Each structure stands twice: as C-alpha cells, then as structure tokens.
N, C-alpha and C positions, 0 to 999 in steps of 0.2 A: 504494500500500500504506500502510495507516495504521501508527501507531507500535506498536500492540499486535502486529499481524501481523509487522512488521519485527523486533520483539524476539523473537518466537517463532521466526521463521526463523533469526535469528542464533544463538539458543540451540541449535536443532537442528543447525546447521552446526558449532557448537563441540563438541557432544557427538559428532557423527560423526567429528570430527578428533582426538579424544583418542587418545593412544597406549595407554591402558589402558581396560578396561571398568569403569565405575563400579558400585559395589554399590547405590547409591541416588542419585537426582537430587533435590536440594533446590531447589525453584523457588518464586519469589515470586509467588503467586496465579495460576498457570496450569499447565496440563498439556501435555506434548508427546506427542501421540498416536502418533508414529511409532516409538516405542521400546518394547521389551519390558522394559527396565530398570525396576525399581520406582522410584516417584517420590512425593515429598510436595509437593503444592501448598499452600504456607503463606501464608495471608492475613497481610499486614503482616510478611512474612518477614524483611525487613531489621531489624525491631525484635525478632524472636523468635529469629533464628538468626545466630550470629556469622559463619558461613560465607557466608550470603547478604549480610549487612552488608558483609563484606570485599569480596565480588564487586561490590557496588554502589559502593563507594569506588573500586575499580580502574576500573570502567566510567566513572564520572564524571571521574576524572583523565584517562583516555584520551580521552574525548569533549572535554574542555576543551583538551587538547593538539591534537587534530585541528582544533578550531575556530580555534585560534591559527594553525595551518598554513594553514587556509582563508583567514584574514584576510590572511596574507602573499600568497597567490595572488589574492585578491579584496579589495583594501583599501577599496573603495568601499562595503562593506556593514557595516563595524564589527563583524564576527563576534567579534573578541577580547574586546569589552566586553559584548555582549548574549548571546552563546552561543546565539543563536536568532533568533526573529522578534519583531516587535511594538514594538521601540523606535523612536523618531522617526528616528534615524540609519539604522537598518536599512531602514525603510520608504522613506526618501528614496533610499537606494541602489537599492531595487527600482524606484522610480519613474524614476530617472535612467538606470539601467543594465540594467534587466530582470532576468530570472531566470537564475541560474547552474545548471549541471548538478546542483548539490548541494541546491537547494531542493526541498522536498517539495511536489509539485503538489497533493496532496490537502489541504494545510493552507492555510486562509484566512489572509491575503489573496493568496497567491501567484498563483492563476489570473488575477486581474485585471491582473497585470503581465506576463503572457506575451505576447510579440510573435508575431503570427500571420503 
C-alpha cells in the first residue's frame, strides 16, 4: 500500500472510531468516499485551515515518537535520526540486517534488501 492509500485508510478508521458524528470533515487534498458526512477536500489544507494544520502537527509529533520507539527496538537502522529511508546509516542497516516488519515494501530501495 502506498503512503496516499495508507493515509486514506487511517483517516477512514479514525472517522469510524469517533464517539461523535462530525458535521463536516476537513481533509487535506483528498476525499473519503465511504462516508455520507459532508467533507471539504482542501488543497494545501495545512496552510489554509488551522484545524488541518493542528492535525498535521499532532501527526508529525506522533510519527516522530513512534520512530524513536522503533529505533529502540531496531537500533541498527538509525530511525531516530532519519525518521525514514535514504540516509547512509539507514541504508547500511538495511544492507546488514535486512528489512524489518515496519519497512514499506512498496518504497524503493526496500525490495532489494528483502531476504528470500
């Protein structure tokens, strides 16, 4: 699953798990087809809506915290510093230790480091 589809799925799950029914969904540049709730897909929503901007900050802080936790569980990948792929240390970790269950297989260069 690519990052766009993963984001969409996460938002759909979040809306389904709300304890209240929202009057309107403000969404940064996408629509969620599975809801009857009115929604506004706002291009560059984090620049135009304080609600979307706040949600973006919460998501980033949460992701960074999760990456630090992953770094503690998988210290050979330098997750706490790069927060993702592409740095020299991270690529060295992939070469030396292979792919973790948390690596996105659809993202290059992960497939080349998968052990068959």
